[in-house]
N, C-alpha and C positions, 0 to 999 in steps of 0.2 A: 248245206254245209261247206261246201268247196268255198263257199262267199266268208265265211265264218273264217275258214282255217286262213283264206286271202289276207282278211283284214288282218287277223293277230299276227300274222308275217309281217305286215306292212308297220303294223306297232313296233314289234321288237327292232323290226331297220331303223324306225325313228330314233328309238331309245338309244340302240349302240352308235347310231350319229351323235347323240348327245353326248354320249359318256367320252365317243371318241375326242367329241370338239372342246369339253371339258378338261379333258387330258392334255390337249393341248395347250388351251388358256393355262390351267396351273403350273404347265413346265415352262411356257414362254415368261409368266408372273415371278416364277421363282427364279430364273436366271436372270431376268433383268432386275430383280431385287439384290442379287449378289452382288452385279453390276454396279448399281447406284450404290451399294456398302462402299466396295473399294474406292470409289471416286469420291463419296465424302471423309474420306480420311486426309488426305493431303489437304482439302479444302480448309476442315473443321482444327486442323494444325495451324494453318496460314489465317483463318481468324481468330483463335487464339492469342495470337502474337499482338494483332490490332487491337483487341481489346485490354490486352495486358493481363490475361488469365492462364493456366496451366493447359498444356493441349489436351491432358485427360478430362478435365471440366469442359471443354469446350464439345469433346468427343461423346461422353455422358450425356451433355447437352443433346447432341445429335441423336442418339437411341431416345431418351426420353421424349423428345419433341417429334421425332417422326412416329413414335409408337404412338401415342396418346392421340395425334391428328388424323392419324391412319384410321384409326377406330370410329372416330367421329366424322369424321370428313365428308365435306359434300362433294369433292371433284374425287372419285375413285382413281388411283395412279398418280396422284400428286405427291411431291415429297417434299418431308418439312423439314427442317435441322437450324442450325448454329448459322446464321448468315452475316456478310460482310454490313449489311446495312445495320443490322443490331449492334453489331461490333462497335462500329463507328458511332452510334448514337450513345452506347451506354461507357467506351473509354475514358471521358474524363471523370464518370461519375465514379468509378473503380479507383481510377488513380486519387481521387482527392478525399473518398469515404469509405472506401474497402468493400471487401466482397458479401458482407452481410447487408450493406444498403443495397448493392445490385438486386441480392436475390429477392430484399422484400420491395425494389421494383418491379424485377418481373411478374412476381403474384399480383402486384397493383396492376400491370400492365397486361395479363391476362383476364384480367376482372372489365377493367374497361371495354376488351375486346368482346368478351361474352356480351356485356350489357351493350354494346351493338349489334351485334348479330341478333340476341334475344328482342330490341326494339325493331329489327329490321331495317335498319338503316342501311344494308349493306346493297341494298338496291338502288341505292344513288351511284352505285360502282357503272351502271347502265350510261350516264351522261359522259364519259372518258369517249372522247371520239377515237374513228379509227386511225387517224393522223397522231394524235398522241400513242397511241397503241404502238406503230410503227419505228415513233422515234423512240418510245422505253424499250423496244428491240434491240434497234440499231446501238443506242446508247448502251445497254446491258451487255449486248456482243463486244465491243470496244472494251467494257471496263474488264470482262471477264479474260479478254484476249491480254491486256495489261498486266493483270494481276498473276497471270503464270508468269512472267517474265521473272517476277521474285524469287522461283525457284532457281533460276539462274547464277541466283550470287551465293557467296560465301563471306564469313568474317572475314576482315581483313587488316591489317594496320597501317592505317594512314597519318600522315605528318602533317597536323593542323596548327600552325604557327608556332612551330618548332615542338611540339607535343604529339607524342606519339597516342593516335584513337582508334578504337576499334569501330570500326563504321563495315555495312556491306559493300561489298567490291563485288566485281563481275567476275565468273570461272575465268583461268587463265585460256588465251586462245584454242589452244589442244583439246582440254576438256569441253569449252565453250561447242567447238564443231562437233565433237564426237555426240555430245549430248544431242544437239541437233538432228544430226543424222539420224539417229534412234528415236526421236519425234516423229521425226517424217515417215522413217518405217512402220512408227506405231500407225500413226494417219494412214499409210497405205494400206495394212492388213485392216482398218476397221474401213475403208474405202471398198477394198477387193471381197473381202469373207463372203458378204452378202449375194456376191455375184456367183457364188459356188454353193453356198448352203446357208440356210436360215435356223438350222437346226440349235443353234451355240450364240447367241448376240456377240455381235462383231467386236463390242468393246470391250468384253471378258475374254474373248480369245487373245484380243491384242496385248491384255492385262497379263497371260497366262504366259503366252509367249514372249513377251518381254522380258518376265518376270524369271524364267529358264534361261535365257539368255545371260542377264546379269548374274547370275547365280555362276554359272561357266565362266564367264570374262572374271568373275572376283577370283576364283579358284586358278586361273590362267594369269593372275597377276594385275589385272586391270580392274579398278572399281568402279562401279558407275554410281553416281546420287542416288540415294535411296531413300527412302522414308521417315527413316531412323534418323540420316544425316541431316534431313530437312529439320527435324523437329529438335534435333539435338542432343537427343536423348531416346531409350529404349522405352519405347511403348508400353506399357503395363497399367492394366485395370481392370476392375474390381465391378460387382454391381453397383448402382447408383443408392448412396442412404439417404432415407428421409432425413431432414433437418429443417429447424424451425430458425428464421434468419434474427439473430442475436440483438435487436435493435430496439430501441425503446417507444414505443408508439404515443406518439405527440405531434402538435401543430408543427414545430419544427423540423421533423423528422419528414412530415408530410410536403413542406414547402420544400424539403430536398427533391423529394422523388417523385413527386406528383408532374413535373413537366418533362422529367425524363420518360418517365412511364405513359404521360400522353403522345408523344412523340414518338417513343419508340411503339404504340399501339398504333399510330397512324401508318407510319413508315410500313409495318408487319402486314397490316392489312391492304394498304397500296400494294406492296408486290405482290399477297397472294391471290388477289384479287384479279392483279394482271396477269399473273402465271394461269390461275384458273381460266382467264378468258383467250389465253393463247392455247390450254390444251384443249379449250373446246373447240377452237379453231381446227386442231390438226387430229381429233378424233369425231369430228363430226355429231358431237354430243352436245348436254347441258349441263353443266354444275349448278349447286343450290350455291349461292353466294353467301346468305343469310345463316345458312349452316353450316358453311367452313369459317366464317368469323365465330360463330361458337367455338368450334374444333381448337381453330388457332388459340383462343382466349384459354380453352381448357387446357389444352399442352404448355402453354407459358405458365398458367395460375400452377400446375404440378410441377412444371421444369422448377420454379422456384424456391418449392417445399422440397425438394431435391437437389439442391445446390447446381441449378444451371443457370446460365448467362442469358436463356432466351433468344429466341428466332422467329423464323416466320418459312413459307414457301420457297422454294429453292428453285428457281425458272429452269437454269443447266442442268441440276439432276433430275427433274421433271421431267423435260425433254430427253434426256437418254431413257430416263425410265419408261416414255413412250415409244420411241424409236427403237429398244431393245423389245417391244411386244407387250409389255407391263402394260393392263387395261382394268386390273380391276384392284379391290383394295388390298387385294392379296400381297401383291408386288410392293405396296408401301409399308406393308408389316412384315416382309420377308429381309426389306434394306435394314432398318434400326435390329433386328432382332441376329441377323447375320453380323452388322456391325459389332453387338455387344459382344457376340461369340468368338469373333475375331480378335476384340480386345483383350478379352479374357481366356483363351485358349489360343488362339494363335498370332498371339504379337510376333512370336519371331518369324511368323511368314511374312505378314504385314510390313513386320520392319525392313524386308528386303525387297520389296516392291520398288523398281525404279522409278525415280521422279521422271524419267522421260517418257515412257508409258503413259502417265497420270498426266501428264501436261499433253502428250498428243491425243488423250482422251477428249479433255477439256479443248483444245482446239478443234478436232470435229464438232463439237457442239456450237463453237463460235461459228464456223462457217456455215451448220445448220440454222442458226438462230437468227442471224444477221438477212434482214431483210435485201436481199439485195436487188428485186426488183424497184427499188425504192428509188434509186440511183438513175434508173432509166426513166422514171416518170416526167422529169422537167415539165415540157409542156402538154401532157397527158393529163395533168391534175389542176387545177386551180392555185394559182402561185402561193393565195394565203395557207392552203393544207402544206404546200413542200414547204413554204416557211415556217411551220409547226411541226412539221416531223425536223427538220434542221435542229430547229430551238431545241427542242425536249432532248433530241440526240447529245447536243452538246452540254445542255445542262445537266443530264445523267451522267454523262463521262466528268464534267469539271466540279459539281457540287455534289447530288444525290437525287436517290429516286423518288421519294415524294417531292421535292421543292420543282424536278421536272413535271410530275405529273400536274401537278398545280396550278404551274405556268403554262403548260400548254392547255389544261383546261381552261382558262382564264384568258389568253388568245384566241381559243377558240371561239368562246363566248363574245371575244368584243371583235373580232375578226364577222361574225354571223351575224352581230346586231348592226356592223356597219354596212354590209353589204343588204341584209333584208330592208334597213332602215332608207335604202335608196329606192327602193321598187316600191313605191308609192304616186300613185296619180290621179288625176281627176277629168270627168268628162264634165262640161257644162252644158245646160238644157235652160233655155229662158220660156218660160209656162205663157199662156195665153192672158192670164190674172196680173202679168206685169211680174210674178216670183221668179226668183232665179232659183235653179238647183244644182246644186256640187254632188256628182256621184261618185262617192270614192271608190277607189280602188286598191287594196291594200291593207298592210297590218298597221295601226296606231302602238306606237310602245315608244319607250325613250329611246329607241335608236332612230326613230323616225319622226318625230314630234315637231322638227324645227323645221324638216323639208314640207310636213302638214299643214304647218301655221304658214308656210309663204304660200300656198295654194290661192289664197283668198283675197279677195283686193276688196277690202272693207270699205275704202272711201268711195269707192264708185260702183258698189253694190246697190240694188233698189232696195226698198222698205223692206220687204218681204223676201227672206232668204231661207233655203232649203238643203240641208245637207241629207244626202241619201247613204247609208250603209250597207246597202243591201251585199254588195262586194269587199264590203271591208270588215274589220273586227279591231274592237277595241280592247288592248290586250293588259294595261296595266294602268296604275294611279296617274303615271306620266302622261296619258294619253287624256285621263278624265280631266287634270289639269289643264294640258293644252286647249281641250275644248271648251273648258270653262272660261278661260282666259279669252279665246273667239269670242263666247256669248256674250260676256262682259265690254268688248269693243264694239261690238254688235250694237248692245244696249247704250253705250255711250254716247252715238250718234242718233241715236233714236229708230233703230231698226230692230225688229225682230228674225231671231235664227230657229227654225225647227227642224230636230233631227226626227229622221224618219228609217222606217226596214232596221231596226237594231238586233241582231242576235239575243237569243236568251240570255247568255252568257253577258253578253254586254249591257242589257239590260238591268241585270243583276248589279254588275258593276254599280252603274249611276244610282241606283236604289241604296243600294248600302253606303255610297259617297253623298248622298242627298244631303247631309248637314254640316259638311265641310268643305261643299262648293255652292257656287252661286246659281247653277243651274238647278232648276225645279221642275217637277213633273206634273202639265196640265192635263188632269185627269178627264177633263170636258173634251179637250181638244182628241185624245184618245178613241183610234178607230184600229181595225185589225192588226195587229202586230203592230204598230207605231204607237210612238209617245210623243206629245211637243211638248219642247222644251222652250221656254221664256226668257 
């Protein structure tokens, strides 16, 4: 009886611990979601100006994108919204063809992303090397840092060729100095709050404190720039409405939207997959790439039918969410729901949030995102890897993310092929029967075939030559052609060439290529695991 009572007591204690743990997780997810919702506001407004659409449209896109992606996501805790990358891709489309073509393009973009996920093509994201990841993070940090300075500018009248023109100009020196002081103050709050308590996310605490200070200063006669000032209007919004794009489906229409849809799909998935990998590293867990591709596609497809501008995963807000304690899909659900509530019922509160607070939050994200250790690598890593980091960083800043990743992967592959191609050598043995054996060590592929060909002395070799592949691998068709070319040269001078101890994969390559190369299998000379080629 005592044993049973003790066992029951242990079970109750375990249950209470689980409830307590879940209560903590739920609290952290809700608070981190609220923080992300506030951080999404200025970003969404800024992206609207980049694309040339209404700020409300961009905010509603953030709501729909975040909600749908969070439900189907393959990476709990990741935040999706309207983004700068997608805004840049669609800006010219909107300017030339209008919003209905934008909505149709977003729908098609989503369908393409779903197809990529269903066909399980997301696995190819594994080929992205780590130096490319580092370059991506560093470049993205710089892009985010530079993007925040737009909030230090206002419309001003500038004389150009004697004509008054309205352009963005820097704030007056006094206002600029005060805003910078409040940005630094915000960053200080975010830095020091966790040292005293982790009950409330430091970013949320900073935004609340700075908003209170801004309201007090405003009543005292000094006005800090707010979200409303940056948007140029009072933000008011309602529920997103279902809308079918008013475009005539035709080949002409598809020719217009298909290029944008493909580019948008690839850019969006590239950013989403890299964000997923960053969050995996931060949480020591593993997300599901193909499922995330489907989630992004469904979110964009639905977005297109609700008048959205499209989007993808946001690494900055995702990092805010994770560092604020968000770990489950609840945090990613709270963010868009809270944003919708803010837009519908709390617009007066959202409008008075000072830009300095939001800039301070983003600056801390920049500090946390940039891989500072990469600056110290220098001679500690191969030169080619350091070069890839630098190139990807620069291309991300000056071109775009998708181009940077593609260039980084291609550059890494070429450098790998070059280095791998140099690692091939031969040990030569002369047999008692006068035969000469070349024992090849290394991989034979397109990057090493030239070095491979230089290993042979065809003119001075005896009549019977053997190539031993026990410690070598034939990797591709370039290798087969190289071996075939060597065999033809030996044959042209009346000498025989025998290949022995090929791996099963290598033998299969030759067997498949026997109709397009001169090298033949002599079955009569075949012994254990050996083929004779003449």
